[in-house]
C-alpha positions, -999 to 999 in steps of 0.1 A, spaced: -178 389 53 -208 368 65 -234 357 39 -260 377 58 -237 407 63 -262 431 48 -289 424 74 -263 424 102 -249 458 92 -284 472 90 -292 457 124 -261 472 139 -268 506 125 -303 507 139 -294 491 173 -265 514 180 -284 544 165 -257 550 138 -284 553 111 -321 546 116 -354 553 99 -367 589 104 -399 596 124 -399 561 139 -427 568 164 -450 575 135 -441 545 114 -474 528 118 -494 559 108 -471 565 78 -475 529 67 -513 531 69 -512 562 47 -489 547 20 -455 548 36 -429 574 45 -399 552 36 -366 564 23 -357 590 50 -330 583 76 -315 600 107 -280 597 120 -274 593 157 -244 604 177 -219 579 163 -234 580 128 -233 618 127 -196 617 138 -188 591 111 -205 611 84 -188 643 95 -154 626 93 -160 610 59 -171 644 45 -142 661 61 -118 635 45 -134 642 11 -131 680 15 -95 677 27 -84 654 -2 -103 671 -30 -104 708 -20 -79 717 7 -50 697 -7 -55 709 -43 -50 742 -60 -74 735 -88 -106 730 -69 -127 756 -50 -157 750 -28 -194 759 -30 -223 757 -6 -255 765 -25 -292 767 -18 -313 736 -17 -344 751 -33 -340 753 -71 -361 775 -94 -381 757 -121 -363 774 -151 -329 759 -139 -343 724 -140 -361 730 -173 -327 740 -188 -309 710 -173 -334 686 -187 -346 673 -153 -382 682 -159 -383 662 -191 -358 634 -184 -354 627 -147 -378 598 -147 -381 562 -136 -404 534 -150 -435 530 -128 -460 501 -127 -490 498 -105 -508 467 -92 -544 467 -105 -555 449 -73 -538 464 -42 -526 496 -60 -489 491 -48 -464 509 -70 -431 495 -82 -401 504 -104 -404 481 -134 -367 476 -138 -364 465 -101 -391 439 -106 -374 425 -136 -340 425 -118 -355 405 -89 -370 380 -113 -339 375 -135 -313 379 -106 -292 403 -128 -289 439 -137 -310 454 -164 -295 489 -163 -299 506 -197 -328 487 -210 -355 508 -228 -391 510 -215 -402 489 -245 -378 461 -236 -388 463 -199 -424 460 -209 -416 429 -231 -398 413 -202 -426 419 -177 -449 400 -200 -424 373 -210 -415 365 -174 -451 367 -163 -442 391 -135 -470 401 -112 -474 421 -80 -450 407 -53 -476 415 -26 -509 402 -39 -500 386 -72 -523 411 -90 -517 421 -126 -495 451 -133 -503 482 -153 -485 494 -184 -452 512 -176 -455 549 -171 -427 575 -165 -426 590 -131 -406 622 -124 -385 620 -93 -384 656 -82 -401 671 -51 -420 702 -61 -426 732 -39 -436 769 -42 -418 800 -31 -436 829 -15 -473 837 -13 -480 833 -50 -515 822 -62 -520 785 -69 -507 774 -103 -484 805 -107 -453 790 -124 -432 820 -114 -433 806 -79 -427 770 -88 -395 754 -75 -381 720 -65 -359 705 -38 -327 700 -57 -323 665 -72 -285 669 -74 -259 695 -63 -245 698 -98 -269 724 -113 -261 751 -87 -224 746 -96 -232 752 -133 -255 782 -126 -228 798 -103 -200 790 -127 -196 825 -142 -193 841 -108 -170 814 -94 -147 815 -124 -144 852 -121 -139 853 -83 -115 824 -80 -93 836 -109 -86 800 -117 -74 790 -152 -87 759 -169 -87 731 -159 -103 737 -125 -132 723 -105 -159 733 -81 -167 709 -52 -200 708 -32 -215 685 -6 -251 688 6 -286 673 8 -304 663 -24 -339 649 -28 -353 622 -52 -389 609 -48 -381 573 -54 -410 551 -64 -399 523 -41 -370 531 -17 -351 500 -7 -320 484 6 -317 507 36 -297 539 28 -286 525 -6 -316 539 -23 -334 567 -3 -354 598 -10 -331 622 9 -294 618 9 -261 638 8 -239 641 -22 -202 646 -26 -198 662 -61 -172 678 -82 -177 695 -115 -143 698 -132 -141 723 -161 -116 714 -188 -105 729 -221 -124 712 -249 -94 714 -272 -69 701 -247 -84 669 -234 -53 649 -242 -31 671 -221 -44 654 -189 -14 638 -172 -23 608 -150 4 605 -122 24 573 -121 9 563 -87 -26 564 -102 -17 549 -136 -3 518 -119 -35 510 -100 -50 478 -113 -87 475 -114 -114 451 -128 -136 466 -155 -166 459 -175 -168 479 -207 -199 485 -229 -188 458 -254 -185 431 -227 -220 439 -214 -236 433 -248 -225 397 -249 -255 375 -257 -275 406 -264 -282 416 -229 -270 442 -203 -253 416 -181 -219 403 -191 -210 396 -155 -184 370 -164 -167 392 -190 -149 416 -167 -113 423 -175 -85 436 -154 -60 463 -163 -41 493 -149 -54 528 -155 -24 534 -176 -34 506 -199 -71 516 -199 -61 550 -212 -35 538 -236 -59 513 -253 -87 540 -251 -110 517 -232 -117 549 -213 -119 576 -240 -117 607 -219 -84 609 -200 -99 632 -174 -126 606 -167 -98 580 -162 -79 604 -140 -108 611 -116 -118 574 -115 -82 566 -104 -82 595 -79 -113 581 -62 -102 545 -63 -70 556 -45 -91 576 -20 -114 547 -13 -84 526 -6 -71 552 19 -104 549 38 -105 511 39 -120 499 6 -92 484 -15 -92 485 -53 -94 447 -53 -130 450 -39 -141 474 -66 -147 473 -104 -154 498 -131 -185 495 -153 -191 516 -184 -226 528 -192 -239 513 -224 -251 536 -251 -288 531 -244 -284 539 -207 -263 571 -209 -279 601 -194 -292 628 -218 -261 650 -209 -234 623 -210 -209 615 -237 -192 588 -215 -199 575 -180 -182 550 -158 -194 537 -125 -173 524 -96 -191 494 -83 -188 474 -51 -199 438 -46 -225 444 -18 -236 414 4 -270 403 -7 -272 427 -37 -242 419 -58 -223 445 -79 -239 480 -75 -229 515 -81 -208 533 -54 -201 564 -75 -200 576 -111 -177 597 -133 -194 613 -163 -182 633 -193 -209 659 -195 -193 678 -224 -206 714 -227 -243 704 -224 -250 720 -191 -233 754 -195 -247 758 -230 -282 749 -218 -281 774 -190 -267 801 -213 -295 795 -238 -322 795 -211 -310 825 -191 -295 846 -219 -264 850 -198 -227 844 -206 -213 810 -195 -179 811 -211 -143 819 -201 -117 838 -221 -89 817 -235 -57 837 -235 -40 814 -260 -68 813 -285 -78 850 -278 -114 840 -277 -142 829 -253 -148 792 -249 -174 771 -231 -155 745 -211 -163 708 -211 -172 692 -177 -161 660 -161 -182 650 -130 -171 627 -102 -202 622 -81 -212 599 -52 -236 598 -23 -222 602 12 -247 577 27 -240 550 2 -202 555 8 -207 552 45 -228 520 41 -201 506 19 -174 514 45 -195 497 71 -200 466 50 -162 464 43 -154 470 80 -179 446 94 -162 415 110 -171 389 136 -149 371 160 -155 343 185 -146 350 220 -154 327 249 -180 309 228 -198 342 218 -198 358 184 -188 395 188 -190 422 162 -161 444 153 -161 474 129 -126 476 116 -129 513 105 -99 533 96 -91 555 127 -94 586 105 -131 581 102 -140 562 134 -167 580 154 -146 576 186 -108 573 185 -102 563 222 -124 548 249 -114 554 285 -126 529 311 -119 524 348 -117 488 358 -141 494 387 -161 525 397 -147 524 433 -114 530 451 -105 561 431 -103 543 398 -132 562 383 -117 596 394 -83 586 379 -99 575 346 -120 606 344 -88 626 347 -72 607 318 -104 612 298 -103 650 303 -66 651 295 -70 632 262 -100 653 252 -81 685 258 -54 671 236 -79 669 207 -88 632 207 -123 620 200 -127 602 233 -155 585 252 -157 576 288 -176 545 299 -179 529 334 -210 508 329 -209 470 330 -180 446 329 -148 456 312 -155 429 286 -189 444 277 -173 478 275 -147 465 251 -174 449 230 -195 481 229 -164 500 217 -155 474 191 -191 476 177 -187 513 168 -152 509 155 -132 525 184 -95 517 175 -81 519 210 -93 516 246 -74 528 277 -81 510 309 -73 523 344 -67 495 370 -53 492 405 -17 492 392 -25 526 376 -30 541 410 5 531 421 25 533 388 6 561 371 2 541 340 -26 525 319 -33 497 296 -39 504 259 -60 477 241 -60 476 203 -94 469 186 -85 444 158 -59 422 176 -70 428 213 -33 432 220 -25 452 252 4 474 263 12 493 295 20 530 290 28 558 314 -1 582 316 22 611 308 31 594 275 -5 584 266 -12 612 242 21 607 223 17 570 222 -20 571 210 -12 596 182 16 573 169 -7 542 172 -36 559 155 -14 570 126 2 536 123 -33 519 125 -46 542 98 -18 533 75 -24 496 81 -62 500 73 -52 517 41 -32 487 29 -55 460 45 
């Protein structure tokens, strides 16, 4: 991966319209009024990539399981729901403001930039001390910074034609998909007839009014989540069985104890390495269900093209745990230019959420346990990640460069299962019937269910390069021999190897090649 891979991936995303800033024509006006950063649009290829990633998640964690059901809930959330969940009181970031230019920053981000290391979990008091000790000032104008204030991240709105200030109409754009799962739990449990343990999965847009969005889609104000709330029996946590294929996965890890070395939240050089089986046996991960879901997602990431060797686990320290969490572990990736950052998290939420909503609403949030002959409130384990951050991680991992005829060319070595286009079809020339022949092949492959794109613009080399840039695994070229022999050339993306195949056998050959290529990317 090139040293400047972060900037190169961002440049590629914008140039090829995979992902780019929203409302670009109004960027200057937005900047003059304080900025409209943190919102992104997906173009044709990006939308296809996102759809395929979400489809793979749904297939793996809903369709191929008997113990998870789906939900698609409303985005607008009533105020009482977020009062019960603790978001109104606790969903805050540390804000500082420049006394001179009035720019606003997250205090922890400023400290991280100065010290070049993570300060996750530090208290507001400790952050304030470090701002003073390190003599940190405004990055823009060097002005003095204000005292730290807490800033709530939710986007407020109102519902209906209620008078101003009427709290009965107050609502918010949801800050996470989790709360609708908890609120809908009684109905979903009844309708699905599932016995504990079982889960509810949801994907959809969420909104967080970040103080200072940064690092492209890594930290934005609107993004999509892939979230599961898995409800387990509070008395039977040890009954979780981790399959052998998952228990044998080896992963780097940084537990809470290692991070407190020398009294800080760093400990970057103290990471250990162990299998999930050992992490559970030695109780490094206390909740076996947390370990199970971490292993499931590590295995899924590998199937998409992010091997376990490129990831690590990091345990949340006691002072950084969310108000609802009993134990939380992040899966981190070593991002170019940023270092180790969170890709996803798995949290043991206990019975906090269901009991909070039961108390606030006055409704029943329990299930009947046949063995105990009584009602119980389940515990919850939550595997959660952002689609956008996952896509960016996949792009970073897939980004490669190769030198060809003195030129540096970009290749996205995406797993064919998630590539925006599976097959490109090109006529060698537009004339002499080649375009018509190629168009026929294109239509045939499209009717066979392939995600296929036709391109006849520019030299064949440039067309290959364009296809490589968006991760197209295979290209089919129709040349003059094709007119006589009714065959075509298949070119493979990563090796540039070529093979002649009869047109009647193209679909069968491509299906086999795509399957084989997907397996190779999984073990790459």
